N, CA, C and O of each residue as an XYZ file, in Angstrom:
312
protein
N     -13.915      4.577     -7.654
C     -12.509      5.149     -7.249
C     -11.790      4.684     -8.103
O     -11.918      3.535     -8.528
N     -10.628      5.776     -8.620
C      -9.663      5.321     -9.631
C      -8.534      5.200     -8.755
O      -8.183      6.065     -7.952
N      -7.892      3.912     -8.973
C      -6.678      3.621     -7.951
C      -5.293      3.425     -8.797
O      -5.272      2.784     -9.848
N      -4.275      3.974     -8.295
C      -2.630      3.867     -8.905
C      -1.916      2.613     -8.538
O      -0.827      2.464     -9.091
N      -2.326      1.634     -7.677
C      -1.582      0.784     -7.053
C      -0.760     -0.119     -8.050
O       0.326     -0.627     -7.770
N      -1.530     -0.271     -9.443
C      -0.928     -0.957    -10.219
C       0.435     -0.267    -11.047
O       1.220     -0.826    -11.813
N       0.383      1.429    -10.496
C       1.369      1.950    -11.128
C       2.709      1.599    -10.437
O       3.738      1.485    -11.104
N       2.690      1.442     -9.211
C       3.900      1.319     -8.594
C       4.383     -0.050     -8.896
O       5.549     -0.337     -9.166
N       3.386     -0.865     -8.826
C       3.929     -2.573     -9.502
C       4.839     -2.476    -10.640
O       5.791     -3.204    -10.920
N       4.274     -1.207    -11.393
C       4.556     -1.449    -13.006
C       5.913     -0.594    -12.859
O       6.824     -0.833    -13.652
N       6.070      0.340    -11.925
C       7.579      1.317    -12.059
C       8.460     -0.081    -11.539
O       9.473     -0.327    -12.192
N       8.174     -0.858    -10.576
C       9.218     -1.967     -9.737
C       9.736     -2.663    -10.742
O      10.906     -3.012    -10.898
N       8.645     -2.881    -11.534
C       8.841     -4.241    -12.524
C       9.905     -3.597    -13.730
O      10.713     -4.308    -14.326
N       9.755     -2.196    -13.957
C      10.590     -1.728    -14.977
C      11.939     -0.730    -14.272
O      12.702      0.076    -14.804
N      11.805     -1.227    -12.814
C      13.191     -0.762    -12.385
C      13.284      0.832    -12.557
O      14.353      1.406    -12.767
N      12.012      1.499    -12.443
C      11.793      2.963    -12.450
C      11.338      3.447    -10.910
O      10.239      3.153    -10.441
N      12.091      4.033    -10.375
C      12.178      4.748     -9.106
C      11.532      6.310     -9.000
O      12.019      7.186     -9.715
N      10.559      6.584     -8.196
C      10.050      7.854     -7.987
C      11.063      8.718     -8.016
O      10.768      9.801     -8.522
N      12.077      8.611     -7.669
C      13.471      9.907     -7.595
C      13.877      9.699     -9.085
O      14.752     10.463     -9.493
N      13.433      8.888     -9.861
C      14.084      8.662    -11.323
C      13.009      9.734    -11.892
O      13.355     10.812    -12.376
N      11.620      9.294    -11.772
C      10.744     10.224    -12.260
C      10.810     11.587    -12.032
O      10.361     12.332    -12.903
N      11.285     12.049    -11.024
C      11.362     13.343    -10.396
C      12.544     13.715    -11.279
O      12.218     14.390    -12.255
N      13.781     13.448    -11.175
C      15.477     13.563    -11.646
C      15.251     13.793    -13.337
O      15.243     14.836    -13.991
N      15.088     12.494    -13.718
C      15.155     12.214    -15.287
C      13.725     12.628    -16.094
O      13.723     12.900    -17.295
N      12.894     12.632    -15.520
C      11.551     12.990    -16.276
C      10.626     14.208    -16.029
O       9.545     14.336    -16.605
N      11.240     15.307    -14.920
C      10.642     16.110    -14.410
C       9.162     16.326    -14.049
O       8.469     17.309    -14.313
N       8.788     15.095    -13.326
C       7.765     14.637    -12.602
C       7.429     15.312    -11.343
O       7.982     14.737    -10.405
N       6.773     16.250    -11.003
C       6.719     16.743     -9.482
C       6.386     16.030     -8.317
O       5.428     15.259     -8.267
N       7.294     16.305     -7.196
C       6.451     15.437     -6.189
C       5.371     15.769     -5.802
O       4.993     15.176     -4.792
N       4.424     16.816     -6.395
C       3.107     17.030     -6.154
C       2.156     16.055     -6.987
O       1.032     15.762     -6.578
N       2.572     15.675     -7.932
C       2.029     15.232     -8.889
C       2.019     13.625     -8.246
O       0.958     13.004     -8.197
N       3.152     13.098     -7.821
C       3.653     11.792     -7.369
C       2.552     11.501     -5.967
O       2.068     10.391     -5.746
N       2.280     12.757     -5.085
C       1.776     12.792     -4.179
C      -0.002     12.492     -4.201
O      -0.787     11.815     -3.537
N      -0.058     13.177     -5.060
C      -1.888     13.005     -5.650
C      -1.822     11.614     -6.110
O      -2.720     10.956     -5.584
N      -0.943     10.800     -7.050
C      -1.286      9.772     -7.505
C      -1.015      8.500     -6.164
O      -1.804      7.557     -6.226
N      -0.039      8.452     -5.084
C      -0.114      7.902     -4.122
C      -1.322      8.155     -3.152
O      -1.534      7.235     -2.362
N      -2.146      9.243     -3.078
C      -3.231      9.261     -2.767
C      -4.189      8.777     -3.204
O      -5.054      8.346     -2.443
N      -4.337      8.694     -4.780
C      -5.556      8.220     -5.449
C      -6.547      9.121     -5.974
O      -7.661      8.755     -6.346
N      -6.009     10.633     -6.004
C      -6.336     12.035     -6.420
C      -6.294     11.689     -8.042
O      -5.699     10.791     -8.639
N      -7.227     12.838     -8.559
C      -7.443     13.015     -9.636
C      -6.152     13.459    -10.386
O      -5.326     14.163     -9.804
N      -5.967     13.040    -11.716
C      -5.006     13.531    -12.470
C      -5.489     13.655    -14.214
O      -6.618     13.240    -14.475
N      -4.901     14.043    -15.012
C      -5.056     14.537    -16.272
C      -5.028     13.168    -17.160
O      -4.391     12.245    -16.653
N      -5.559     12.960    -18.255
C      -5.131     12.244    -19.235
C      -3.562     12.206    -19.648
O      -2.790     11.266    -19.837
N      -3.395     13.751    -19.717
C      -1.877     13.905    -20.278
C      -1.017     13.033    -19.277
O      -0.131     12.301    -19.718
N      -1.262     13.111    -18.054
C      -0.347     12.665    -17.141
C      -0.228     11.275    -17.249
O       0.838     10.674    -17.120
N      -1.373     10.729    -17.498
C      -1.705      9.116    -18.122
C      -0.755      8.773    -18.949
O       0.056      7.872    -18.734
N      -0.805      9.484    -19.959
C      -0.067      9.444    -21.418
C       1.476      9.413    -21.356
O       2.205      8.664    -22.007
N       1.871     10.412    -20.407
C       3.219     10.640    -19.830
C       3.791      9.608    -19.258
O       4.986      9.355    -19.412
N       3.024      8.936    -18.567
C       3.310      7.899    -17.346
C       3.769      6.633    -18.488
O       4.871      6.084    -18.509
N       2.792      6.392    -19.264
C       2.445      5.339    -20.454
C       3.920      5.370    -21.102
O       4.677      4.399    -21.086
N       4.217      6.597    -21.663
C       5.224      6.364    -22.283
C       6.648      6.053    -21.846
O       7.532      5.526    -22.522
N       6.711      6.545    -20.391
C       7.703      6.423    -19.706
C       7.799      5.148    -19.180
O       8.947      4.837    -18.864
N       7.059      4.424    -19.014
C       7.062      3.013    -18.310
C       7.068      2.160    -19.753
O       7.443      0.988    -19.726
N       6.710      2.680    -20.818
C       6.241      1.680    -22.288
C       5.215      0.576    -21.547
O       5.549     -0.567    -21.234
N       4.141      1.062    -21.375
C       3.333      0.169    -20.742
C       1.519      0.820    -21.060
O       1.398      2.020    -21.306
N       0.631      0.187    -21.030
C      -1.002      0.596    -21.558
C      -1.147      1.203    -20.134
O      -0.320      1.134    -19.225
N      -2.496      1.877    -20.118
C      -3.118      2.578    -19.049
C      -3.306      1.765    -18.118
O      -2.826      2.023    -17.015
N      -4.041      0.597    -18.320
C      -4.456     -0.557    -17.645
C      -3.441     -1.224    -16.708
O      -3.774     -1.956    -15.776
N      -2.122     -0.902    -17.042
C      -0.711     -1.263    -15.979
C      -0.859     -0.445    -15.255
O      -0.723     -0.936    -14.134
N      -1.135      0.897    -15.174
C      -1.273      1.909    -14.076
C      -2.440      2.206    -13.523
O      -2.452      2.819    -12.455
N      -3.390      1.898    -14.029
C      -4.988      2.554    -13.224
C      -5.494      1.318    -13.120
O      -5.113      0.305    -13.707
N      -6.471      1.456    -12.258
C      -7.408      0.239    -11.714
C      -8.772      1.073    -11.262
O      -8.657      1.907    -10.364
N     -10.003      0.857    -11.856
C     -11.262      1.297    -11.234
C     -11.640      0.401    -10.396
O     -11.612     -0.794    -10.692
N     -12.052      0.847     -9.216
C     -12.814      0.185     -7.901
C     -13.824      0.858     -7.682
O     -13.819      2.020     -7.276
N     -14.830      0.157     -7.942
C     -16.358      0.337     -7.800
C     -16.361      1.102     -6.197
O     -15.428      1.123     -5.394
N     -17.561      1.627     -6.068
C     -17.639      2.152     -4.746
C     -18.218      0.838     -3.763
O     -17.777      0.823     -2.614
N     -18.912      0.045     -4.049
C     -19.227     -1.143     -3.546
C     -18.191     -1.882     -2.941
O     -18.139     -2.149     -1.741
N     -17.089     -2.317     -4.088
C     -15.854     -2.732     -3.448
C     -15.214     -1.947     -3.078
O     -14.192     -2.543     -2.738
N     -15.075     -0.844     -2.871
C     -14.238      0.053     -1.778
C     -14.705     -0.164     -0.536
O     -14.069     -0.785      0.315
N     -15.979      0.394     -0.339
C     -16.401      0.267      0.640
C     -16.473     -1.350      1.598
O     -16.240     -1.398      2.806
N     -16.874     -2.690      0.665
C     -16.339     -3.762      1.575
C     -15.083     -3.856      2.065
O     -14.808     -4.198      3.216
N     -14.160     -3.500      1.047
C     -12.760     -3.516      1.652
C     -12.573     -2.793      2.584
O     -11.847     -3.326      3.423
N     -12.959     -1.606      2.887
C     -12.951     -0.803      4.159
C     -13.546     -1.497      5.500
O     -12.933     -1.523      6.567
N     -14.665     -1.985      5.314
C     -15.116     -2.580      6.259
C     -14.517     -3.976      6.586
O     -14.581     -4.549      7.674
N     -14.062     -4.317      5.713
C     -13.102     -5.876      6.096
C     -12.123     -5.543      6.703
O     -11.731     -6.325      7.569
N     -11.444     -4.399      6.505
C     -10.145     -3.948      7.369
C     -10.421     -3.391      8.494
O      -9.367     -3.190      9.096
N     -11.560     -2.949      9.234
C     -11.953     -2.214     10.460
C     -12.631     -3.767     11.104
O     -13.144     -3.683     12.220
N     -12.632     -4.594     10.691
C     -13.370     -5.773     11.649
C     -12.362     -6.242     12.340
O     -12.541     -7.140     13.162
């Protein structure tokens, strides 16, 4: 699974809000919803976010293996 939790941390570190992405960079609310839900996005989107945030892709995206994801879900249900 691809996770975008680092995106929100990088945005906070750079003082860029979701509102600023929408108003200043024309990022759609639908795209932000997909990122919050860790849904698929294009490499163009990743490139655009890296450009806006002046960061590397690893600063906004993390790969979590299915095994890690399953064990985290099991730990949350205990």
